[in-house]
Every structure is written in structure tokens, then in C-alpha cells.
C-alpha positions as CSV (number, residue, x, y, z in Angstrom):
1,X,66.1,39.0,73.2
2,X,63.4,36.9,74.4
3,X,60.5,35.9,72.1
4,X,57.1,37.2,73.0
5,X,54.7,34.5,74.1
6,X,52.1,33.5,71.6
7,X,48.5,34.4,72.4
8,X,46.5,31.6,73.8
9,X,43.9,30.0,71.4
10,X,40.9,28.1,72.5
11,X,40.4,24.8,70.7
12,X,36.8,23.8,70.4
13,X,35.7,20.2,70.3
14,X,34.4,18.9,66.9
15,X,30.6,19.0,66.4
16,X,28.9,15.7,66.7
17,X,28.0,14.0,63.4
18,X,24.3,14.0,62.6
19,X,23.3,11.9,59.5
20,X,20.9,13.3,56.9
21,X,17.2,12.5,57.4
22,X,16.8,11.5,53.8
23,X,17.3,7.8,53.2
24,X,20.3,6.8,51.1
25,X,19.7,6.1,47.4
26,X,18.9,2.6,46.7
27,X,20.8,0.5,44.3
28,X,17.8,0.2,42.0
29,X,17.5,4.0,41.5
30,X,21.2,4.4,40.8
31,X,21.2,1.9,37.9
32,X,20.4,3.1,34.4
33,X,17.3,1.6,32.7
34,X,18.1,-1.3,30.4
35,X,16.1,0.3,27.4
36,X,15.8,4.0,26.8
37,X,12.4,5.4,25.9
38,X,11.8,6.0,22.2
39,X,11.5,9.5,21.0
40,X,8.0,10.3,19.5
41,X,8.0,10.1,15.7
42,X,6.9,13.2,13.9
43,X,5.2,11.3,11.0
44,X,3.7,7.9,11.1
45,X,4.3,5.2,8.6
46,X,0.8,5.5,7.1
47,X,1.3,9.3,6.6
48,X,4.6,8.7,4.8
49,X,3.0,6.1,2.5
50,X,0.0,8.3,1.6
51,X,2.3,11.3,1.1
52,X,4.5,9.2,-1.3
53,X,1.5,8.1,-3.3
54,X,0.2,11.7,-3.6
55,X,3.6,12.9,-4.8
56,X,3.7,10.0,-7.3
57,X,0.2,10.6,-8.6
58,X,0.7,14.3,-9.0
59,X,4.1,13.8,-10.8
60,X,2.6,11.2,-13.2
61,X,-0.3,13.5,-14.0
62,X,2.0,16.5,-14.5
63,X,4.3,14.5,-16.8
64,X,1.3,13.3,-18.8
65,X,0.0,16.9,-19.2
66,X,3.4,18.2,-20.1
67,X,4.1,15.6,-22.7
68,X,0.6,16.1,-24.2
69,X,1.1,19.8,-24.5
70,X,4.6,19.7,-25.9
71,X,3.9,17.0,-28.5
72,X,3.3,18.0,-32.1
73,X,-0.4,18.0,-32.8
74,X,-1.6,15.0,-34.9
75,X,-3.6,15.9,-37.9
76,X,-5.6,12.7,-37.5
77,X,-7.1,13.6,-34.1
78,X,-10.8,14.2,-33.9
79,X,-12.4,17.7,-34.0
80,X,-13.8,19.1,-30.8
81,X,-17.1,17.6,-29.7
82,X,-17.3,15.0,-32.5
83,X,-18.7,11.6,-31.7
84,X,-15.9,9.4,-30.3
85,X,-18.0,6.9,-28.4
86,X,-16.9,4.0,-30.6
87,X,-13.6,4.0,-28.7
88,X,-15.3,2.3,-25.8
89,X,-15.9,-0.8,-27.9
90,X,-12.1,-1.1,-28.2
91,X,-11.2,-0.3,-24.6
92,X,-14.0,-2.3,-22.9
93,X,-11.9,-5.3,-21.9
94,X,-9.2,-3.2,-20.2
95,X,-11.3,-0.3,-19.1
96,X,-11.7,-1.4,-15.4
97,X,-8.0,-2.1,-15.0
98,X,-7.1,1.2,-16.6
99,X,-9.2,3.4,-14.4
100,X,-9.7,1.5,-11.1
101,X,-6.6,2.8,-9.4
102,X,-6.8,6.4,-10.6
103,X,-10.5,6.6,-9.6
104,X,-9.7,5.2,-6.1
105,X,-6.7,7.5,-5.8
106,X,-8.6,10.6,-6.8
107,X,-11.6,9.9,-4.6
108,X,-13.9,9.3,-7.6
109,X,-14.9,5.9,-6.3
110,X,-16.0,7.4,-3.0
111,X,-18.0,10.1,-4.8
112,X,-19.7,7.4,-6.9
113,X,-20.8,5.6,-3.7
114,X,-22.1,8.7,-2.0
115,X,-24.2,9.6,-5.1
116,X,-25.5,6.3,-6.2
117,X,-26.7,5.3,-2.7
118,X,-29.4,8.0,-3.0
119,X,-31.2,6.0,-5.8
120,X,-34.7,4.9,-4.9
121,X,-37.7,3.2,-6.6
122,X,-37.7,2.6,-10.3
123,X,-34.1,3.4,-11.3
124,X,-32.6,4.1,-14.7
125,X,-28.9,4.4,-15.2
126,X,-27.6,5.6,-18.6
127,X,-24.0,5.4,-19.9
128,X,-23.6,2.6,-17.4
129,X,-20.3,1.5,-19.1
130,X,-18.8,-1.6,-17.4
131,X,-21.0,-1.2,-14.3
132,X,-18.7,0.7,-12.0
133,X,-21.7,1.8,-9.9
134,X,-23.2,-1.6,-9.4
135,X,-21.9,-2.3,-5.9
136,X,-23.2,1.1,-4.5
137,X,-26.9,0.6,-5.1
138,X,-29.0,-0.2,-2.1
139,X,-31.0,-3.0,-3.7
140,X,-33.5,-3.2,-1.0
141,X,-34.6,0.3,-1.9
142,X,-34.6,-0.2,-5.6
143,X,-37.7,-1.8,-7.1
144,X,-36.0,-2.2,-10.5
145,X,-32.8,-1.3,-12.2
146,X,-32.5,-0.5,-15.9
147,X,-29.0,-0.1,-17.4
148,X,-28.4,1.5,-20.8
149,X,-25.2,1.9,-22.7
150,X,-24.4,2.3,-26.4
151,X,-21.4,0.0,-26.3
152,X,-22.3,-3.7,-26.6
153,X,-19.0,-5.0,-25.2
154,X,-19.3,-2.8,-22.2
155,X,-23.0,-3.7,-21.6
156,X,-22.1,-7.4,-21.7
157,X,-19.3,-6.9,-19.1
158,X,-21.7,-4.9,-16.9
159,X,-24.3,-7.7,-17.2
160,X,-21.9,-10.4,-16.1
161,X,-20.5,-8.4,-13.2
162,X,-24.0,-7.6,-11.9
163,X,-25.1,-11.2,-12.2
164,X,-22.0,-12.4,-10.3
165,X,-22.2,-9.7,-7.6
166,X,-26.0,-9.9,-7.1
167,X,-27.3,-13.3,-8.2
168,X,-30.6,-13.0,-6.2
169,X,-31.7,-9.7,-7.6
170,X,-34.1,-10.4,-10.4
171,X,-35.3,-6.9,-11.5
172,X,-32.2,-5.8,-13.4
173,X,-32.4,-5.2,-17.2
174,X,-29.5,-4.3,-19.6
175,X,-30.1,-2.6,-22.9
176,X,-27.7,-1.7,-25.6
177,X,-28.8,1.5,-27.3
178,X,-28.3,5.2,-27.3
179,X,-29.6,7.0,-24.3
180,X,-31.4,9.4,-26.6
181,X,-33.5,6.7,-28.2
182,X,-36.9,5.6,-26.9
183,X,-36.8,2.7,-24.5
184,X,-38.2,-0.7,-25.7
185,X,-41.9,-1.3,-25.0
186,X,-41.0,-4.3,-22.9
187,X,-39.3,-1.9,-20.4
188,X,-42.1,0.7,-20.4
189,X,-44.8,-2.0,-20.2
190,X,-46.5,-0.5,-23.2
191,X,-47.2,2.8,-21.6
192,X,-45.8,6.3,-22.3
193,X,-42.2,6.3,-21.1
194,X,-42.2,9.8,-19.9
195,X,-42.0,10.2,-16.1
196,X,-41.8,6.5,-15.3
197,X,-38.5,6.6,-13.3
198,X,-38.1,7.7,-9.7
199,X,-34.3,8.1,-10.1
200,X,-32.2,8.6,-13.2
201,X,-28.4,8.1,-12.8
202,X,-25.6,9.1,-15.1
203,X,-21.9,9.2,-14.2
204,X,-19.2,10.2,-16.7
205,X,-21.6,10.2,-19.6
206,X,-21.9,13.7,-21.0
207,X,-18.3,13.7,-22.0
208,X,-18.8,11.1,-24.6
209,X,-22.3,11.9,-25.9
210,X,-22.5,14.0,-29.1
211,X,-25.7,15.8,-27.9
212,X,-25.2,16.5,-24.2
213,X,-28.0,19.1,-23.9
214,X,-30.5,17.0,-25.7
215,X,-29.5,14.0,-23.5
216,X,-30.2,15.9,-20.3
217,X,-33.5,17.1,-21.6
218,X,-34.5,13.5,-22.4
219,X,-33.5,12.4,-18.9
220,X,-35.7,15.1,-17.5
221,X,-38.6,13.7,-19.4
222,X,-37.9,10.1,-18.2
223,X,-37.9,11.2,-14.5
224,X,-41.2,11.5,-12.6
225,X,-42.3,15.1,-12.8
226,X,-43.2,15.4,-9.1
227,X,-40.7,13.3,-7.2
228,X,-38.2,12.2,-9.8
229,X,-34.4,12.8,-9.1
230,X,-31.6,13.1,-11.6
231,X,-28.1,12.2,-10.2
232,X,-25.1,13.3,-12.3
233,X,-21.4,13.0,-11.9
234,X,-19.4,14.5,-14.8
235,X,-15.9,15.9,-15.5
236,X,-15.5,19.1,-17.3
237,X,-14.1,22.6,-17.2
238,X,-12.4,24.0,-14.1
239,X,-12.6,27.1,-11.9
240,X,-9.2,28.2,-13.2
241,X,-8.4,29.3,-16.7
242,X,-4.9,27.9,-16.7
243,X,-6.4,24.4,-16.1
244,X,-9.0,24.9,-18.8
245,X,-6.1,25.8,-21.2
246,X,-4.4,22.6,-20.4
247,X,-7.7,20.7,-20.9
248,X,-8.3,22.4,-24.2
249,X,-4.8,21.6,-25.5
250,X,-5.0,17.9,-24.6
251,X,-8.7,17.3,-25.3
252,X,-8.3,15.9,-28.8
253,X,-5.7,13.4,-27.9
254,X,-7.6,12.4,-24.7
255,X,-10.8,11.9,-26.7
256,X,-9.1,9.9,-29.4
257,X,-7.6,7.6,-26.8
258,X,-10.4,7.3,-24.2
259,X,-13.6,8.5,-26.1
260,X,-14.2,11.4,-23.7
261,X,-14.1,15.2,-24.2
262,X,-12.9,16.3,-20.8
263,X,-13.1,20.0,-21.5
264,X,-16.9,20.4,-21.8
265,X,-18.8,23.2,-20.1
266,X,-21.1,21.1,-17.9
267,X,-22.9,24.1,-16.3
268,X,-24.0,25.4,-19.8
269,X,-25.5,22.0,-20.7
270,X,-27.4,21.7,-17.4
271,X,-28.7,25.3,-17.8
272,X,-29.8,24.9,-21.4
273,X,-31.6,21.6,-20.6
274,X,-34.0,23.3,-18.3
275,X,-33.4,21.0,-15.3
276,X,-33.8,22.4,-11.8
277,X,-30.6,22.0,-9.9
278,X,-31.1,21.2,-6.3
279,X,-27.5,20.8,-5.3
280,X,-24.1,21.1,-7.0
281,X,-20.6,20.2,-5.6
282,X,-17.3,20.5,-7.4
283,X,-14.1,18.6,-6.7
284,X,-10.6,18.4,-8.2
285,X,-10.1,22.2,-8.7
286,X,-13.6,22.3,-10.2
287,X,-13.2,19.7,-12.9
288,X,-15.4,17.1,-11.2
289,X,-19.1,18.0,-11.1
290,X,-21.6,16.3,-8.8
291,X,-25.2,17.5,-9.5
292,X,-28.6,16.5,-8.1
293,X,-31.4,17.9,-10.2
294,X,-35.1,17.3,-11.0
295,X,-37.4,18.0,-13.9
296,X,-38.8,21.4,-14.4
297,X,-42.5,21.2,-13.7
298,X,-44.9,23.7,-15.3
299,X,-47.4,25.4,-13.1
300,X,-51.0,24.1,-13.7
301,X,-52.1,27.4,-15.2
302,X,-49.2,27.5,-17.7
303,X,-49.8,23.8,-18.5
304,X,-53.5,24.4,-19.2
305,X,-52.7,27.4,-21.4
306,X,-50.2,25.4,-23.4
307,X,-52.5,22.5,-23.9
308,X,-55.3,24.8,-24.9
309,X,-53.1,26.5,-27.5
310,X,-52.0,23.1,-28.9
311,X,-55.6,22.1,-29.2
312,X,-56.5,25.3,-31.0
313,X,-53.6,24.9,-33.4
314,X,-54.5,21.3,-34.0
315,X,-58.1,22.2,-34.7
316,X,-57.1,25.1,-37.0
317,X,-54.8,22.9,-39.0
318,X,-57.4,20.2,-39.1
319,X,-60.0,22.7,-40.5
320,X,-57.5,24.1,-43.1
321,X,-56.5,20.6,-44.2
322,X,-60.1,19.5,-44.6
323,X,-61.0,22.7,-46.5
324,X,-58.2,22.3,-49.0
325,X,-59.0,18.6,-49.4
326,X,-62.6,19.6,-50.2
327,X,-61.5,22.2,-52.7
328,X,-59.2,19.8,-54.5
329,X,-61.8,17.1,-54.6
330,X,-64.4,19.5,-56.2
331,X,-61.8,20.6,-58.8
332,X,-61.0,16.9,-59.6
333,X,-64.7,16.2,-60.0
334,X,-65.2,19.1,-62.4
335,X,-62.2,18.0,-64.5
336,X,-63.6,14.5,-64.6
337,X,-67.0,15.7,-65.9
338,X,-65.5,17.9,-68.6
339,X,-63.3,15.1,-70.0
340,X,-64.7,13.7,-73.3
341,X,-66.1,10.2,-73.2
């Protein structure tokens, strides 16, 4: 049987080779880069440092508060709001080193600068301490500076610091006395001391004064009645009751050590003093009070009525006193005539 012939197939010639139009990859693009690009960091070095400091500060404060609360109360601790200002005589030498870091860390140093830079004209600073506000005064805008503090060691430290920092400023005076006492006549130039200051400054002073309301009333009298300013920065009670509870539980121990009652109601003292509050800011969960106030000025009509009433009362008492003196004198004369010779 013969095999059937296979069908014929047509063999086509191969297609001609046409190279790609794209140029071949160069050797440079094929090589890997010598250094790989760095991946972006999520947190910078500064942020990590600041975060660590914040955690450390909060932990230290929480530990201090916890130990103060859990410790057995000491029967020798001072009673609430008693005078503990004598502690500053003991802590004067180490005061700056004790509080410098904590004030910077908590932003108190910045708040001091922002507040004190507003002082103008004749300036009085009470509770000046070791002079932690000295570097923040704009001396070209201050005609004179009078610093008052009850602690003599602190006043001397403040004097030396100011002299070293501002040797060319000649109108600075330092006085060791209570802020409630009348100023020396050498300071008031022999005139009535009321209303002679353009700016009155006090930072962290109400916490250590045994009569905070009376002190604010006195500062209101020292400030000029029309344009005088009273600049205050104090620490006291918070917005939150749980913080106030902690402050109350640790107040006696803190006052015994630092001479400061940090649980005082600043708003009540300011309200009772009669000062007119122009602005109030609060920091640190409400425990740091920054207040700008001015004296309360009586309307002219009320002032005239008060002075007229005082004059009437004075005249009435004067007439009564003279009348009784005349009666007693007549009685003495009669007794003298009736006496046997």
C-alpha cells in the first residue's frame, strides 16, 4: 500500500529584524546608587528631648504630691493662713537655685517677662524677693524703681543682683519692710504717699502675706487714681476641685517648707479689695493667676458727698468736744470756789 503524499506547505521567509526605537539603557542607570535615601523621621531630636523633660517633670510633681498626701500629718505644721514669711530668711541663699529650673520648665519665667515689661513711669514692686523680675524691666521706660520686701537677706541679694546687672541705672531703691507699712518719707519726698506710683508690681506675694486683702487695698491706694496700673501674678486655687483637694492636703507642709500658702482663693481677695480688674488670665489648670487691675475711682459726685459728710461729722464732733470741755471747766471752777481757804 502506497503512502499518501503529504500536503505541500509554504515556508515563509523570516521577517526582517527591526531594532527598538528606544535607546539602550546606559550603564549609569543600571547601577544602584551608592547611598540609599534616608527615610523621614517621624519625631525630631528636639521633640524627643522636650517630651522626655515633660514626662520627667510631671512624674516628679506627681510623686511629690503623692508622698505629701500619703504621709502622716505632722502636728508641728502651721495652721492655715498663719504668717510663715520668716521661712524666706532661711531659704534666701538657695532660693534662686531651688526654683529657677521649675519656673523655666513651667513657663513662669516667660509669664514674668510678659507681665513686668508693661511697667512704666514711677514703679513700685512689693514682695520683690531675690529680684527674679529685675531683668524684665524696660529701664528706659521706668523713671524710678522701688523694691520692697520683708526679708532682709532676700532684699540684700536682690540689691546685689540689680547692681551687677544694671550698674548704670541710678534710680533704684531697696527697702526692707512690710508692704503694708507706710513708705519712708525719703521715698515719698515728704508728700502724701497715696497715688504716687504709675505701676505697682507684685509676683508671688499674696501667698505669703498674712493679710492679702488689706495688702491689695493698700496697693490700690499707692497707684495713681487715674492712670495707675497694678500688675499681679499669683498662684492659688484651681478650676478643678480634685486639684484644690490636693492643694489643701499639702498646703501646711508646703507652707512650712517654702513660706507660701498655695491654696488661697485669689479671686476672693481681689474682689474684696475693690480693685477694678481689667484683664485676668489663668494657666496651669487655673492655679497660676495673671491679673492687670487699677484702683477704683469714685465719681466726682460721690467723692464730694463723702467729703461733705466727713466734714459735717468732723464739725459735729468738734462742737460736742468743745461743749463738754466747757461744761467740765465750769464745774471745776465751781468746785474750786467752794473749797475752803
